[in-house]
C-alpha positions in Angstrom: 63.9 -18.8 -62.4 62.4 -17.7 -65.7 61.9 -13.9 -65.4 62.3 -11.0 -63.1 60.1 -7.9 -63.2 61.8 -4.7 -62.0 60.8 -1.2 -60.9 63.5 1.4 -61.1 62.9 4.7 -59.4 61.4 5.8 -56.1 57.9 6.1 -54.5 57.2 9.2 -56.7 57.8 7.6 -60.0 60.0 5.3 -62.0 60.1 2.8 -64.8 59.2 -0.8 -65.2 61.1 -3.4 -67.2 61.8 -7.1 -67.1 64.5 -9.7 -67.5 63.6 -13.0 -69.2 65.6 -16.2 -69.8 63.7 -17.9 -72.7 64.9 -21.4 -71.9 67.2 -23.0 -69.3 70.3 -22.9 -71.5 70.0 -19.4 -72.9 71.2 -16.0 -71.9 69.1 -13.3 -70.1 67.4 -10.6 -72.0 66.2 -7.2 -70.8 62.8 -6.1 -72.2 62.5 -2.4 -71.8 59.6 -0.8 -73.7 60.5 -1.4 -77.4 64.1 -2.3 -76.8 65.3 -5.8 -76.1 68.9 -6.5 -75.3 71.0 -9.4 -74.1 72.4 -8.7 -70.6 74.9 -10.4 -68.3 73.4 -12.7 -65.7 74.4 -10.3 -62.8 72.4 -7.6 -64.4 69.3 -9.7 -64.2 69.8 -11.4 -60.9 72.2 -9.4 -58.6 71.3 -5.8 -59.4 67.7 -5.7 -58.3 67.8 -5.5 -54.5 67.2 -1.8 -54.0 70.5 -0.8 -55.6 71.9 -0.9 -59.1 72.4 0.9 -62.3 70.0 2.0 -65.0 72.5 2.0 -67.9 73.7 -1.6 -67.5 77.2 -0.8 -66.0 77.9 -2.4 -62.7 78.7 0.3 -60.1 80.0 -0.6 -56.6 77.2 -0.8 -54.0 79.0 1.9 -51.9 79.1 4.3 -54.8 75.4 3.8 -55.5 74.6 4.2 -51.8 76.5 7.5 -51.6 74.6 8.9 -54.6 71.3 7.8 -53.2 69.5 8.2 -56.5 69.3 4.8 -58.3 67.0 2.1 -56.9 66.1 -1.0 -58.8 63.8 -3.5 -57.1 62.6 -6.9 -58.3 58.9 -6.9 -57.4 57.9 -10.1 -59.1 59.7 -13.3 -60.0 58.4 -16.0 -62.3 59.5 -19.6 -62.1 59.0 -22.6 -64.4 58.7 -26.0 -62.7 61.6 -28.2 -63.7 59.2 -31.1 -64.7 57.2 -28.7 -66.9 60.2 -26.9 -68.5 60.2 -29.0 -71.7 56.5 -28.3 -72.3 56.6 -24.6 -71.4 60.0 -23.4 -72.7 60.3 -24.1 -76.4 61.1 -22.1 -79.6 58.2 -20.2 -81.0 57.6 -20.4 -84.8 55.5 -18.1 -86.9 52.8 -20.7 -87.0 52.5 -20.6 -83.2 51.6 -16.9 -83.3 47.8 -16.2 -83.8 46.9 -14.7 -87.1 45.4 -11.6 -85.5 48.7 -10.8 -83.8 50.7 -11.5 -87.0 48.4 -9.1 -88.9 48.9 -6.5 -86.1 52.7 -6.8 -86.2 52.7 -6.4 -90.0 50.5 -3.3 -89.7 52.8 -1.8 -87.1 55.8 -2.6 -89.2 54.2 -0.9 -92.2 53.4 2.2 -90.1 57.0 2.3 -88.9 58.3 1.9 -92.4 56.0 4.7 -93.6 57.3 7.1 -90.8 60.9 6.2 -91.6 60.3 6.9 -95.3 58.6 10.2 -94.5 61.5 11.3 -92.3 63.9 10.4 -95.2 61.8 12.4 -97.6 61.8 15.4 -95.3 65.6 15.4 -95.3 65.5 16.1 -99.0 63.4 19.3 -98.6 64.6 22.8 -97.9 63.0 26.2 -97.1 63.4 28.9 -99.8 62.7 32.6 -99.2 62.1 34.8 -102.2 61.5 38.4 -103.2 59.5 39.7 -106.1 60.3 43.0 -107.9 57.2 44.7 -106.4 58.6 44.0 -102.9 62.0 45.5 -103.8 60.5 48.6 -105.4 58.6 49.6 -102.3 61.4 48.9 -99.8 61.0 51.3 -96.9 63.4 49.9 -94.4 63.9 46.8 -92.2 60.7 44.9 -91.7 58.8 46.5 -94.6 59.1 43.5 -96.9 57.3 40.3 -96.2 59.1 37.2 -97.5 57.2 34.6 -99.4 57.9 31.0 -98.6 57.8 28.1 -101.0 
C-alpha cells in the first residue's frame, strides 16, 4: 500500500486529504492542503473506515459513535507492485523536478516571503490621531471636531 485518499465529513460537505508512504521502509505522511506531517501508521490505515478523528488523536470507536459527528472514509487506495517498487519508489532530487515547476515553486516562495515581510512591516506602524489649533478653538461639544489621521 502506497497511499490512502480520505474524505472526512458527511454527504453535505467535508474535507479531502491523503496519507502517503514514500517508500517501503519509511513512515506515513499526511498531506492536508499546504501542511505535511508525519503520522503514526494507525492514523493512515486504521482510522479511515467511517470513524476516526480529525485532529490526529485516537478516540475510542464507541466515543466517536456516540458523538456521531466525525466520519473519515478512505475512498481510494494506491498500491505499488512489489516487483516495480525499486523503479517507482526512489528519492527525488532537484534535477528530477521539471524546470517549469522549479520556477513556479521559486515564484511562490518569493510571494510568500513578500507577504511575510509586509506583515512584519505592518507590525511596526501605528495609528496617530492629531488636533490642530483651529479645531480646538472652535470646539462646540462632543462630535464637533474631526480628527485627522496620519
